[in-house]
Backbone as a chain_set.jsonl record, in Angstrom:
{"seq": "MPSSSPSTTAATTPLSASGSVPGSVTTSPHAYDAGLLLLRVALGLTMAAHGSQKLFGWFGGGGIDGTGQFFEAKGYPAPKFMAVVAGLTEAGGGLALAVGLLTPLAAAAILGTMINALAVTWSSTFFAAKGGSEYELLLIAAAAALALTGPGRYAADRYLPVVRAHRLSYGAAAVLLALVTAGAVLLARN", "coords": {"N": [[54.607, 30.62, 38.898], [52.423, 30.146, 41.555], [50.988, 32.713, 43.55], [50.962, 33.401, 47.051], [49.805, 35.557, 48.035], [47.163, 37.932, 48.717], [44.66, 38.659, 46.3], [43.896, 41.759, 44.832], [42.001, 42.411, 43.054], [38.994, 41.388, 41.719], [38.079, 38.817, 39.431], [35.828, 39.332, 37.904], [35.373, 42.021, 38.06], [35.257, 45.145, 36.447], [38.137, 46.726, 35.069], [40.036, 49.762, 35.348], [41.762, 51.935, 33.005], [44.31, 51.976, 34.064], [44.601, 49.51, 35.151], [43.557, 48.899, 37.625], [40.877, 48.445, 39.999], [38.284, 50.708, 39.688], [38.141, 53.302, 42.093], [39.142, 51.732, 44.12], [41.418, 50.662, 46.695], [44.678, 49.753, 46.281], [46.775, 47.091, 47.315], [50.075, 46.317, 47.926], [51.454, 43.208, 47.076], [53.876, 42.593, 48.163], [53.955, 44.035, 50.532], [52.062, 42.7, 52.066], [53.311, 40.176, 52.243], [55.668, 40.911, 53.58], [54.608, 41.723, 56.013], [53.592, 39.267, 56.971], [56.024, 37.905, 57.209], [57.287, 39.395, 59.254], [55.499, 38.895, 61.401], [55.71, 36.082, 61.572], [58.473, 35.745, 62.207], [58.695, 37.189, 64.632], [56.826, 35.85, 66.356], [57.777, 33.226, 66.079], [60.52, 33.32, 66.981], [60.116, 34.227, 69.575], [58.723, 32.047, 70.671], [60.657, 30.043, 70.298], [62.669, 30.918, 72.037], [61.23, 30.718, 74.41], [60.828, 27.956, 74.514], [63.502, 27.16, 74.793], [63.981, 27.946, 77.365], [62.658, 25.981, 78.793], [63.995, 23.647, 77.931], [66.809, 24.073, 78.283], [67.19, 25.807, 80.369], [67.833, 28.372, 79.748], [67.726, 31.998, 79.565], [66.675, 32.522, 82.089], [65.001, 30.396, 82.59], [63.532, 27.296, 83.856], [64.713, 24.942, 83.013], [64.797, 21.38, 82.257], [64.327, 20.017, 84.703], [63.152, 21.981, 86.459], [60.943, 22.776, 84.907], [59.683, 20.327, 84.688], [58.922, 19.951, 87.361], [57.027, 21.99, 87.559], [55.107, 21.026, 85.706], [54.387, 18.678, 87.012], [53.168, 19.726, 89.311], [50.948, 20.806, 88.103], [49.514, 18.614, 87.4], [50.203, 16.956, 85.238], [50.971, 13.838, 83.66], [54.043, 11.923, 83.768], [56.04, 14.11, 84.148], [58.686, 15.169, 83.545], [59.141, 14.151, 81.0], [57.034, 15.387, 79.673], [57.927, 18.009, 79.923], [60.144, 17.989, 78.242], [58.855, 17.422, 75.793], [57.172, 19.694, 75.557], [59.135, 21.72, 75.501], [60.633, 21.019, 73.182], [58.605, 21.199, 71.273], [57.884, 23.903, 71.404], [60.399, 25.204, 70.895], [61.294, 23.946, 68.486], [58.987, 24.231, 66.817], [58.816, 27.004, 66.894], [61.26, 27.864, 65.674], [60.951, 26.706, 63.126], [58.666, 28.077, 62.295], [59.657, 30.703, 62.233], [61.429, 30.637, 60.028], [59.663, 29.907, 58.133], [59.065, 27.23, 57.505], [57.281, 24.419, 56.699], [54.918, 25.69, 57.538], [52.046, 25.597, 58.339], [52.075, 23.331, 60.065], [54.082, 24.035, 61.902], [52.921, 26.278, 63.068], [50.714, 24.997, 64.168], [51.96, 23.429, 66.119], [52.786, 25.373, 67.95], [50.302, 26.485, 68.543], [48.889, 24.305, 69.76], [50.489, 23.84, 72.033], [50.235, 26.298, 73.333], [47.517, 26.347, 73.866], [47.387, 24.453, 75.87], [48.958, 25.809, 77.758], [47.299, 27.987, 78.229], [45.119, 26.677, 79.4], [46.176, 25.845, 81.866], [46.845, 28.205, 83.08], [44.639, 29.781, 83.182], [42.524, 32.328, 84.337], [40.13, 34.384, 86.069], [40.411, 36.863, 85.025], [41.525, 39.134, 82.444], [43.903, 40.667, 81.946], [47.444, 40.398, 82.075], [48.939, 41.569, 84.11], [47.35, 41.29, 86.286], [47.336, 38.62, 86.69], [46.127, 37.441, 84.521], [45.346, 36.007, 81.254], [46.151, 37.239, 78.856], [48.51, 37.224, 77.315], [48.89, 34.511, 76.515], [46.521, 34.175, 75.045], [46.922, 35.984, 72.94], [49.17, 34.841, 71.661], [48.029, 32.411, 70.862], [46.07, 33.311, 69.048], [47.715, 34.528, 67.103], [49.245, 32.328, 66.193], [47.213, 30.664, 65.151], [46.244, 32.365, 63.145], [48.483, 32.499, 61.423], [48.667, 29.814, 60.678], [46.35, 29.588, 59.169], [46.583, 31.623, 57.154], [49.03, 31.145, 55.934], [52.583, 31.25, 55.046], [53.419, 33.392, 53.445], [55.397, 34.95, 50.796], [58.118, 35.13, 51.498], [59.558, 32.742, 52.589], [60.68, 29.482, 53.607], [58.946, 27.517, 52.781], [58.24, 28.145, 50.178], [59.942, 26.771, 48.57], [59.262, 24.172, 48.716], [57.537, 21.74, 47.066], [54.925, 20.67, 47.751], [53.736, 22.39, 49.633], [54.085, 24.86, 48.558], [52.163, 26.547, 47.337], [50.066, 27.808, 49.455], [47.122, 26.555, 50.973], [43.871, 27.141, 52.24], [42.725, 24.885, 53.328], [44.941, 23.419, 54.256], [45.769, 24.967, 56.419], [43.44, 24.926, 58.013], [43.271, 22.185, 58.585], [45.622, 21.922, 60.066], [45.05, 23.561, 62.29], [42.897, 22.113, 63.365], [44.273, 19.718, 63.991], [45.973, 20.713, 66.006], [44.065, 21.429, 67.95], [42.888, 18.927, 68.592], [45.12, 17.456, 69.482], [46.01, 19.06, 71.639], [43.741, 18.86, 73.249], [43.773, 16.099, 73.839], [46.134, 15.893, 75.358], [45.45, 17.533, 77.506], [43.354, 16.035, 78.59], [44.767, 13.94, 79.682], [45.787, 14.962, 81.981], [45.809, 14.995, 85.565]], "CA": [[54.516, 30.149, 40.258], [51.275, 30.787, 42.166], [51.266, 33.612, 44.662], [50.153, 33.174, 48.247], [49.326, 36.865, 48.454], [45.776, 38.16, 48.342], [44.401, 39.398, 45.077], [43.133, 42.962, 45.129], [41.052, 42.636, 41.977], [38.194, 40.209, 41.382], [38.123, 38.519, 37.999], [34.636, 39.831, 37.221], [35.257, 43.462, 38.243], [35.894, 45.858, 35.337], [39.332, 47.468, 35.435], [40.262, 51.045, 34.684], [42.88, 51.897, 32.063], [45.556, 51.746, 34.792], [44.633, 48.116, 35.575], [43.027, 48.726, 38.971], [39.435, 48.598, 40.136], [38.006, 52.121, 39.965], [37.745, 53.626, 43.455], [39.665, 50.777, 45.092], [42.754, 50.859, 47.231], [45.486, 48.583, 45.959], [47.75, 46.694, 48.315], [51.223, 45.623, 47.359], [51.625, 41.857, 47.606], [55.096, 42.551, 48.96], [53.621, 44.537, 51.86], [51.391, 41.573, 52.714], [54.326, 39.164, 52.538], [56.571, 41.457, 54.599], [53.873, 41.659, 57.274], [53.595, 37.873, 57.425], [57.392, 37.602, 57.626], [57.49, 40.006, 60.569], [54.711, 38.145, 62.376], [56.317, 34.747, 61.718], [59.757, 35.833, 62.9], [58.467, 37.615, 66.017], [56.202, 34.757, 67.098], [58.656, 32.06, 66.048], [61.676, 33.484, 67.864], [59.6, 34.29, 70.947], [58.427, 30.682, 71.116], [61.919, 29.301, 70.372], [63.299, 31.323, 73.292], [60.409, 30.152, 75.479], [61.151, 26.531, 74.548], [64.857, 26.972, 75.297], [63.891, 28.062, 78.825], [62.264, 24.666, 79.294], [64.981, 22.626, 77.588], [68.182, 24.329, 78.699], [67.249, 26.753, 81.468], [68.307, 29.67, 79.254], [66.855, 33.167, 79.753], [66.016, 32.444, 83.386], [64.042, 29.293, 82.639], [63.734, 26.241, 84.841], [65.297, 23.727, 82.465], [63.942, 20.187, 82.287], [63.924, 19.702, 86.075], [62.211, 22.992, 86.949], [59.711, 22.694, 84.123], [59.05, 19.076, 85.098], [58.26, 20.191, 88.648], [55.824, 22.77, 87.26], [54.121, 20.137, 85.094], [53.907, 17.768, 88.053], [52.24, 20.494, 90.151], [49.729, 21.064, 87.331], [48.806, 17.36, 87.203], [50.561, 16.235, 84.017], [51.703, 12.59, 83.885], [55.428, 11.915, 83.258], [56.301, 15.543, 84.034], [59.934, 15.501, 82.852], [58.904, 13.861, 79.585], [56.177, 16.465, 79.157], [58.77, 19.202, 79.833], [60.925, 17.838, 77.007], [57.924, 17.556, 74.669], [56.774, 21.1, 75.454], [60.298, 22.489, 75.084], [60.932, 20.726, 71.773], [57.509, 21.711, 70.46], [57.997, 25.364, 71.342], [61.648, 25.601, 70.234], [61.274, 23.477, 67.098], [57.901, 24.912, 66.113], [59.168, 28.418, 66.776], [62.299, 28.045, 64.651], [60.348, 26.396, 61.823], [57.772, 29.181, 61.956], [60.47, 31.879, 61.913], [61.95, 30.528, 58.658], [58.561, 29.582, 57.232], [59.208, 25.836, 57.086], [56.071, 23.662, 57.053], [54.268, 26.718, 58.351], [50.827, 25.186, 59.05], [52.409, 22.419, 61.163], [54.819, 24.8, 62.906], [51.923, 27.082, 63.779], [49.905, 24.063, 64.958], [52.75, 23.054, 67.295], [52.687, 26.489, 68.889], [48.903, 26.597, 68.937], [48.562, 23.245, 70.709], [51.211, 24.087, 73.284], [49.689, 27.469, 74.007], [46.196, 25.984, 74.399], [47.672, 23.832, 77.166], [49.399, 26.871, 78.667], [46.1, 28.744, 78.597], [44.292, 25.865, 80.303], [46.743, 25.761, 83.217], [47.018, 29.544, 83.651], [43.383, 30.514, 83.045], [41.975, 32.968, 85.532], [38.903, 35.112, 85.773], [40.742, 38.186, 84.522], [42.176, 39.138, 81.139], [45.204, 41.306, 81.897], [48.542, 39.648, 82.679], [49.362, 42.236, 85.343], [46.482, 40.801, 87.37], [47.323, 37.163, 86.619], [45.28, 37.014, 83.412], [45.885, 35.187, 80.165], [46.205, 37.991, 77.606], [49.687, 36.798, 76.554], [48.594, 33.216, 75.898], [45.472, 34.369, 74.035], [47.525, 36.645, 71.783], [49.993, 33.85, 70.962], [47.101, 31.468, 70.231], [45.478, 33.973, 67.878], [48.755, 34.717, 66.079], [49.577, 31.017, 65.616], [46.081, 30.232, 64.319], [46.215, 33.226, 61.954], [49.545, 32.081, 60.505], [48.3, 28.502, 60.123], [45.298, 29.785, 58.172], [47.003, 32.463, 56.026], [50.241, 30.651, 55.305], [53.791, 31.986, 55.4], [53.788, 34.479, 52.54], [56.446, 34.619, 49.821], [59.462, 35.105, 52.058], [59.529, 31.587, 53.473], [61.256, 28.241, 53.089], [57.873, 26.749, 52.139], [58.193, 28.471, 48.74], [60.817, 25.84, 47.872], [58.721, 22.824, 48.903], [56.436, 21.635, 46.097], [53.6, 20.359, 48.289], [53.163, 23.517, 50.366], [54.464, 26.112, 47.895], [50.936, 27.351, 47.242], [49.299, 27.518, 50.67], [45.674, 26.444, 50.826], [43.143, 27.268, 53.501], [42.499, 23.55, 53.882], [46.142, 23.05, 55.018], [45.706, 25.691, 57.686], [42.313, 24.421, 58.804], [43.665, 20.862, 59.08], [46.633, 22.133, 61.107], [44.35, 24.066, 63.483], [42.168, 20.97, 63.913], [45.275, 18.846, 64.597], [46.392, 21.352, 67.257], [42.967, 21.329, 68.919], [42.736, 17.533, 69.004], [46.306, 17.081, 70.256], [45.956, 19.779, 72.911], [42.672, 18.247, 74.035], [44.221, 14.792, 74.333], [47.104, 16.122, 76.433], [44.717, 18.055, 78.658], [42.582, 14.933, 79.178], [45.705, 13.09, 80.409], [46.117, 15.586, 83.275], [45.044, 14.525, 86.756]], "C": [[53.347, 30.87, 40.924], [51.69, 31.625, 43.36], [50.39, 33.263, 45.846], [49.582, 34.485, 48.763], [47.893, 37.081, 47.997], [45.681, 38.939, 47.04], [43.553, 40.607, 45.418], [42.07, 43.241, 44.091], [40.298, 41.346, 41.688], [38.169, 40.036, 39.871], [36.946, 39.128, 37.248], [34.471, 41.345, 37.329], [35.945, 44.177, 37.085], [37.063, 46.695, 35.846], [39.382, 48.8, 34.712], [41.443, 50.887, 33.731], [44.198, 51.612, 32.775], [45.653, 50.312, 35.312], [44.113, 47.887, 36.976], [41.512, 48.904, 38.953], [39.169, 50.072, 40.446], [37.536, 52.322, 41.403], [38.294, 52.677, 44.504], [41.053, 51.207, 45.569], [43.538, 49.598, 46.919], [46.509, 48.349, 47.055], [48.863, 45.947, 47.621], [51.304, 44.219, 47.933], [52.881, 41.755, 48.465], [54.859, 43.083, 50.372], [52.956, 43.432, 52.678], [52.417, 40.527, 53.142], [55.315, 39.635, 53.596], [55.895, 41.44, 55.965], [53.83, 40.252, 57.836], [54.981, 37.457, 57.903], [57.654, 38.152, 59.024], [56.736, 39.236, 61.662], [55.312, 36.768, 62.635], [57.601, 34.801, 62.533], [59.55, 36.215, 64.37], [57.876, 36.486, 66.855], [57.139, 33.564, 67.187], [59.835, 32.179, 67.0], [61.263, 33.618, 69.327], [59.364, 32.884, 71.479], [59.698, 29.831, 71.195], [62.664, 29.647, 71.659], [62.554, 30.725, 74.481], [60.697, 28.653, 75.626], [62.544, 26.265, 75.1], [64.921, 27.186, 76.817], [63.571, 26.698, 79.431], [63.37, 23.633, 79.086], [66.326, 22.829, 78.273], [68.306, 25.252, 79.906], [67.754, 28.124, 81.051], [67.283, 30.755, 79.582], [66.054, 33.08, 81.051], [64.996, 31.331, 83.521], [64.434, 28.22, 83.636], [64.444, 25.01, 84.318], [64.318, 22.565, 82.569], [63.436, 19.922, 83.71], [62.885, 20.694, 86.603], [60.881, 22.948, 86.223], [58.946, 21.42, 84.468], [58.316, 19.22, 86.421], [56.976, 20.996, 88.456], [54.731, 21.875, 86.681], [53.555, 19.153, 86.11], [52.881, 18.475, 88.944], [50.915, 20.762, 89.443], [49.004, 19.78, 86.944], [49.118, 16.604, 85.923], [51.27, 14.935, 84.371], [53.104, 12.702, 83.268], [55.936, 13.345, 83.074], [57.609, 15.914, 83.33], [59.806, 15.236, 81.355], [58.063, 14.964, 78.951], [56.961, 17.775, 79.026], [59.607, 19.158, 78.557], [60.029, 18.031, 75.789], [57.524, 19.02, 74.474], [57.945, 21.951, 74.962], [60.647, 22.277, 73.623], [59.859, 21.285, 70.846], [57.615, 23.221, 70.308], [59.247, 25.798, 70.574], [61.636, 25.202, 68.76], [60.2, 24.149, 66.268], [58.213, 26.374, 65.891], [60.211, 28.67, 65.699], [61.756, 27.764, 63.249], [59.428, 27.522, 61.371], [58.573, 30.412, 61.528], [61.012, 31.819, 60.484], [60.863, 30.178, 57.653], [58.654, 28.179, 56.671], [58.033, 25.022, 57.61], [55.192, 24.499, 57.983], [52.976, 26.267, 59.026], [51.123, 24.263, 60.237], [53.182, 23.131, 62.27], [53.856, 25.649, 63.735], [51.038, 26.191, 64.646], [50.647, 23.623, 66.213], [52.649, 24.133, 68.363], [51.265, 26.607, 69.418], [48.535, 25.554, 69.995], [49.227, 23.443, 72.056], [50.595, 25.246, 74.05], [48.259, 27.243, 74.5], [46.374, 25.314, 75.762], [48.107, 24.877, 78.18], [48.205, 27.7, 79.148], [45.253, 27.975, 79.611], [44.85, 25.842, 81.722], [46.928, 27.133, 83.861], [45.726, 30.349, 83.663], [42.942, 31.088, 84.39], [40.753, 33.77, 85.113], [39.164, 36.524, 85.25], [41.532, 38.08, 83.225], [43.624, 39.605, 81.212], [46.269, 40.547, 82.688], [49.0, 40.263, 83.994], [48.54, 41.789, 86.542], [46.348, 39.282, 87.32], [46.484, 36.602, 85.485], [46.053, 36.331, 82.291], [45.986, 35.926, 78.837], [47.365, 37.536, 76.716], [49.395, 35.489, 75.818], [47.546, 33.358, 74.792], [46.023, 35.03, 72.774], [48.38, 35.67, 70.982], [49.129, 32.818, 70.241], [46.514, 32.075, 68.962], [46.504, 34.142, 66.765], [49.112, 33.391, 65.411], [48.455, 30.523, 64.707], [46.009, 31.061, 63.039], [47.28, 32.808, 60.95], [49.255, 30.704, 59.902], [47.296, 28.682, 58.983], [45.763, 30.592, 56.954], [48.182, 31.896, 55.268], [51.398, 31.606, 55.548], [54.059, 33.246, 54.584], [54.937, 34.036, 51.636], [57.819, 34.414, 50.424], [59.575, 33.987, 53.085], [60.151, 30.383, 52.793], [60.2, 27.39, 52.379], [57.786, 27.006, 50.636], [59.039, 27.504, 47.916], [60.376, 24.39, 48.027], [57.493, 22.659, 48.015], [55.055, 21.442, 46.698], [52.958, 21.568, 48.952], [53.506, 24.866, 49.749], [53.275, 27.063, 47.796], [50.054, 26.97, 48.431], [47.808, 27.48, 50.35], [45.032, 26.55, 52.205], [42.928, 25.904, 54.137], [43.717, 23.061, 54.669], [46.088, 23.693, 56.399], [44.604, 25.179, 58.584], [42.638, 23.044, 59.383], [44.697, 20.989, 60.196], [45.996, 22.639, 62.399], [43.574, 22.927, 64.145], [43.122, 19.998, 64.608], [45.731, 19.406, 65.948], [45.322, 21.212, 68.328], [42.818, 19.913, 69.463], [43.909, 17.111, 69.887], [46.305, 17.765, 71.619], [44.881, 19.188, 73.825], [43.078, 16.914, 74.628], [45.208, 14.946, 75.485], [46.396, 16.635, 77.684], [43.893, 16.965, 79.356], [43.48, 13.987, 79.992], [46.091, 13.668, 81.768], [45.246, 15.007, 84.375], [44.144, 15.62, 87.241]], "O": [[53.282, 32.098, 40.865], [52.626, 31.284, 44.083], [49.231, 32.88, 45.686], [48.945, 34.516, 49.816], [47.454, 36.489, 47.011], [46.531, 39.774, 46.735], [42.604, 40.508, 46.195], [41.313, 44.203, 44.222], [40.918, 40.313, 41.436], [38.231, 41.014, 39.127], [37.065, 39.413, 36.057], [33.535, 41.904, 36.757], [37.091, 43.863, 36.764], [36.988, 47.297, 36.917], [38.845, 48.952, 33.615], [42.05, 49.818, 33.663], [45.116, 51.064, 32.166], [46.688, 49.932, 35.86], [44.216, 46.77, 37.482], [40.948, 49.447, 38.003], [39.765, 50.625, 41.37], [36.651, 51.612, 41.88], [37.943, 52.801, 45.677], [41.745, 51.998, 44.928], [43.108, 48.495, 47.257], [47.039, 49.29, 47.645], [48.615, 45.046, 46.82], [51.231, 44.047, 49.15], [52.949, 40.935, 49.381], [55.504, 42.625, 51.315], [53.265, 43.259, 53.857], [52.389, 40.051, 54.277], [55.755, 38.839, 54.425], [56.549, 41.17, 56.972], [54.009, 40.055, 59.038], [55.105, 36.737, 58.893], [58.186, 37.446, 59.88], [57.291, 38.964, 62.727], [55.412, 36.337, 63.783], [57.797, 33.998, 63.446], [60.168, 35.622, 65.255], [58.37, 36.197, 67.944], [57.281, 32.959, 68.25], [60.124, 31.245, 67.748], [61.984, 33.17, 70.219], [59.755, 32.564, 72.602], [59.805, 28.979, 72.077], [63.23, 28.763, 72.302], [63.174, 30.277, 75.445], [60.798, 28.147, 76.743], [62.759, 25.271, 75.794], [65.818, 26.662, 77.477], [64.14, 26.31, 80.452], [63.645, 22.831, 79.979], [66.917, 21.878, 78.785], [69.408, 25.46, 80.414], [68.071, 28.953, 81.903], [66.116, 30.462, 79.843], [64.902, 33.51, 81.109], [64.209, 31.323, 84.467], [65.533, 28.237, 84.189], [64.754, 24.109, 85.097], [63.154, 22.75, 82.925], [62.255, 19.637, 83.905], [61.853, 20.286, 87.135], [59.821, 23.068, 86.838], [57.717, 21.424, 84.533], [57.222, 18.682, 86.593], [55.963, 20.727, 89.101], [53.576, 21.946, 87.099], [52.368, 18.832, 86.068], [51.851, 17.897, 89.291], [49.882, 20.927, 90.092], [47.995, 19.829, 86.24], [48.374, 15.697, 85.552], [52.091, 14.918, 85.288], [53.316, 13.491, 82.347], [56.232, 13.749, 81.95], [57.634, 16.892, 82.582], [60.307, 16.01, 80.539], [58.342, 15.416, 77.841], [56.694, 18.566, 78.121], [59.761, 20.17, 77.873], [60.407, 18.731, 74.85], [57.537, 19.524, 73.351], [57.766, 22.81, 74.099], [60.925, 23.235, 72.901], [60.164, 21.785, 69.763], [57.453, 23.755, 69.21], [59.169, 26.661, 69.7], [61.932, 26.019, 67.888], [60.458, 24.589, 65.148], [57.914, 26.927, 64.833], [60.062, 29.591, 64.896], [62.059, 28.489, 62.302], [59.413, 27.88, 60.193], [58.205, 31.088, 60.567], [61.052, 32.841, 59.798], [61.116, 30.154, 56.448], [58.358, 27.955, 55.497], [57.814, 24.942, 58.818], [54.788, 24.059, 59.059], [52.814, 26.535, 60.217], [50.502, 24.391, 61.292], [52.961, 22.861, 63.451], [53.974, 25.72, 64.958], [50.652, 26.588, 65.746], [50.03, 23.46, 67.266], [52.448, 23.836, 69.541], [51.058, 26.808, 70.614], [47.932, 25.892, 71.014], [48.607, 23.238, 73.099], [50.448, 25.184, 75.271], [47.834, 27.887, 75.459], [45.612, 25.573, 76.694], [47.677, 24.841, 79.333], [48.116, 28.063, 80.321], [44.733, 28.557, 80.564], [44.082, 25.822, 82.684], [47.145, 27.218, 85.07], [45.723, 31.495, 84.114], [42.985, 30.42, 85.423], [40.399, 33.819, 83.935], [38.224, 37.294, 85.054], [42.138, 37.045, 82.945], [44.494, 38.991, 80.593], [46.033, 40.113, 83.815], [49.41, 39.539, 84.901], [48.988, 41.9, 87.683], [45.382, 38.718, 87.834], [46.16, 35.415, 85.484], [47.261, 36.115, 82.387], [45.912, 35.294, 77.783], [47.219, 37.471, 75.496], [49.636, 35.388, 74.615], [47.664, 32.74, 73.734], [45.631, 34.672, 71.663], [48.324, 35.669, 69.752], [49.461, 32.396, 69.133], [46.469, 31.42, 67.921], [46.186, 33.92, 65.596], [49.266, 33.337, 64.191], [48.718, 30.019, 63.615], [45.743, 30.52, 61.965], [47.013, 32.767, 59.749], [49.569, 30.462, 58.736], [47.384, 28.007, 57.958], [45.374, 30.276, 55.83], [48.32, 32.144, 54.071], [51.225, 32.649, 56.178], [54.855, 34.087, 55.001], [55.39, 32.894, 51.703], [58.605, 33.611, 49.921], [59.676, 34.237, 54.287], [60.15, 30.272, 51.567], [60.53, 26.625, 51.473], [57.298, 26.15, 49.898], [58.876, 27.421, 46.698], [61.039, 23.481, 47.527], [56.504, 23.37, 48.196], [54.09, 22.011, 46.187], [51.746, 21.754, 48.842], [53.246, 25.906, 50.353], [53.38, 28.242, 48.134], [49.382, 25.939, 48.413], [47.308, 28.277, 49.556], [45.594, 26.1, 53.203], [42.949, 25.783, 55.362], [43.549, 22.352, 55.662], [46.333, 23.04, 57.414], [44.807, 25.014, 59.787], [42.319, 22.766, 60.539], [44.647, 20.239, 61.171], [46.363, 22.192, 63.486], [43.597, 22.798, 65.369], [42.817, 19.506, 65.695], [45.859, 18.661, 66.92], [45.629, 20.91, 69.481], [42.642, 19.725, 70.667], [43.71, 16.48, 70.925], [46.567, 17.125, 72.638], [45.093, 19.038, 75.028], [42.77, 16.623, 75.784], [45.131, 14.218, 76.474], [46.713, 16.213, 78.796], [43.756, 16.98, 80.579], [42.995, 13.308, 80.896], [46.651, 12.966, 82.611], [44.111, 14.589, 84.148], [43.421, 15.437, 88.22]]}, "num_chains": 1, "name": "protein.A"}
């Protein structure tokens, strides 16, 4: 079964008797996969909770009505529908990302939603304490990174034949899909 972990030894580099490149630092593939698992779970559950604020009003969220009012104030058409779409995208994408299911698409769902969030919250400052967008930018970067790197070994994708061996092209296509979809939604705003 192909590994989605990075290789620490190039095929053309001579190996020492111990099997490693002389003078190199070796990285455990399990450390790489554990890091991706931690990132996926943290980002995924954060976004699932964020989506449940929109859908159900949990965790102090506005629910469909409150979120719809926010979307209406920001110029989105069909604001309640957009609240449902955003909530489902965040909650569903977040849960799928946390378990590593269709990881490039799950990451693209989060990426596209957060690009829209960035567009409506953008200010001239970086730090959130001053009304900046550092939070949105960090979530965008994490989602794009996971789309491009793949889920690692500890993921449901390992049991799906098509995405078992993640390819950069899957991640790049997912990032492009997120950009196009986010752009289309932003163009629909008044």
